[in-house]
C-alpha positions as CSV (number, residue, x, y, z in Angstrom):
1,M,99.3,87.6,89.9
2,F,96.2,85.8,88.9
3,G,93.2,88.1,88.5
4,T,95.2,91.4,88.4
5,S,94.7,94.0,85.7
6,K,97.2,95.1,83.1
7,E,97.5,98.5,84.9
8,Q,98.3,96.8,88.2
9,K,100.9,94.6,86.7
10,N,102.5,97.6,85.0
11,L,102.6,99.7,88.2
12,E,104.0,96.8,90.2
13,A,106.7,96.2,87.6
14,L,107.6,99.9,87.8
15,L,107.7,99.7,91.6
16,D,110.0,96.7,91.4
17,R,112.3,98.6,89.1
18,L,112.3,101.5,91.6
19,A,113.2,99.1,94.5
20,R,115.9,97.5,92.4
21,S,117.4,100.9,91.7
22,Y,118.8,100.7,95.3
23,L,120.7,97.5,94.6
24,R,124.4,97.8,94.1
25,G,125.4,98.6,90.5
26,A,121.8,99.3,89.4
27,V,121.3,101.1,86.1
28,M,118.7,103.4,87.5
29,G,120.6,103.8,90.8
30,T,121.0,107.6,90.6
31,P,118.7,110.3,91.9
32,E,117.9,111.2,88.3
33,G,117.1,107.6,87.4
34,R,114.8,107.3,90.4
35,R,113.0,110.6,89.4
36,T,112.5,109.2,85.9
37,L,111.0,106.0,87.4
38,C,108.8,108.1,89.7
39,A,107.5,110.1,86.7
40,E,106.7,106.9,84.9
41,I,104.9,105.5,87.9
42,G,102.9,108.8,88.2
43,Q,102.0,108.7,84.5
44,A,100.8,105.1,84.8
45,A,98.8,105.8,87.9
46,T,97.2,108.8,86.2
47,V,96.2,106.6,83.2
48,A,94.8,104.0,85.6
49,Q,92.9,106.6,87.5
50,N,91.5,108.2,84.4
51,N,90.3,104.7,83.3
52,G,88.4,104.3,86.5
53,K,90.8,101.8,88.1
54,H,90.7,103.3,91.6
55,K,91.0,99.9,93.2
56,V,94.2,99.3,91.3
57,I,95.8,102.4,92.7
58,A,94.8,101.5,96.3
59,E,96.3,98.0,95.9
60,V,99.5,99.3,94.4
61,R,99.9,101.8,97.2
62,A,100.1,98.8,99.5
63,Y,102.4,96.8,97.2
64,R,105.8,96.1,98.6
65,P,108.5,94.3,96.5
66,A,109.6,91.0,98.3
67,F,113.3,91.9,98.3
68,L,112.7,95.4,99.8
69,G,113.3,94.1,103.3
70,A,116.9,93.2,102.4
71,L,117.7,96.8,101.7
72,P,119.1,99.1,104.4
73,L,116.4,101.0,106.3
74,P,117.3,104.4,104.8
75,H,116.7,103.0,101.3
76,Q,113.5,101.4,102.4
77,R,112.2,104.7,103.8
78,E,113.3,106.6,100.7
79,F,111.5,104.0,98.5
80,E,108.3,104.4,100.6
81,E,108.6,108.2,100.2
82,L,109.1,108.1,96.5
83,R,106.3,105.6,96.0
84,S,103.9,107.8,98.0
85,A,104.9,110.9,96.0
86,A,104.5,109.1,92.7
87,L,101.1,107.7,93.7
88,K,99.8,110.8,95.3
89,R,96.1,111.3,95.3
90,P,95.0,113.8,92.6
């Protein structure tokens, strides 16, 4: 991720954690765990937004973890919905 900001790396790492929560035996693999991750993503996005990092938010909205395609379609859709909700425009 050459040339990416700290905020973008942080948000992408949180999205990776959210996607991994769908893998079998995941620590955050419960609805409550996913809500917690979404809250963290929302907070990080708000901080980035407040710091004027609007481009970062746009890039993270398009970010898709590489292994997401290996998950069943219902999990992929739920991930997309949760990501959209966490990164909603203020």
